[in-house]
Residue, then its C-alpha position, 0 to 999 in steps of 0.5 A: m413479393k408482398k413484403l417488398s411492396l410493403l417495404l417500398g410503400t413504407l419507405g415511400g411514406a417515410m420519405a414523404g413525411y420527411l419531405f413534408s416536415n422539413q421546410q428547408l429540405r423542400k426549399d433546397l430541393s426546389s432550387a436543385k438544377n438536376a437529379e444528381a444535385a437533388a440527391r446530394i441535397l437529400g443526402k446532406h439533409l439525411q446525414q444531418d437529421g440522422k445524427k440528430f435522430a441518433v442522439q434523440v434515440q440514444d437519450f430516449v433509450e437511456s432514459d429512466e422510464v425506458q430502462k425501468n420498462l426494459k427491466k420489467a420486460k426482462e423479468y417478465a421474459q425470465e418468468k415466462y422462460q421459467d414457466a415454459r421450462k417447468e411445463l417442458d419438464k412436466l411433459v418430459h416426465q409424463a413421456e418417460g412414465m408413458a414410455e415405461d408403462t408401454a415397455k412393461k405392457a409390451g413385455k407382458s404382451a411378448k411373454k403371452f405371445a411367447k407362451k401361446a407360440a410355445k403351446g402351439a409348437q408343442k401341439t404341432a410337435r405332438r401331432i407330427e409325433s403321432k403321425v410319425r408313430k402311425i407311419m412306423 
């Protein structure tokens, strides 16, 4: 909801600025007979000024200075992408090493646990064997 109010406020401010800066538009709107006529007048002015604005924006974007800065921005973005990729490769390599170490430790732990379990099973088997001998 905040975004909608911000958008409406921005559009209202832009429209007010447009009205204040365009004397011919103010003159035409003041002579409009009703809201529909005012809307047509505003549409006509916006269309004419929109074309002018589009030409100016196109000239600005195609200017040497903007193209030079755009080239710099592309190079900077490429450089940052390469840096991020290197960092990611390092992290993946570290994670692989840690996973390998953890797997080795888990294998050793499992081996120790298996030995303990085997010894415990042998002890239990001996006790049961001796009890069975006593009974017989």
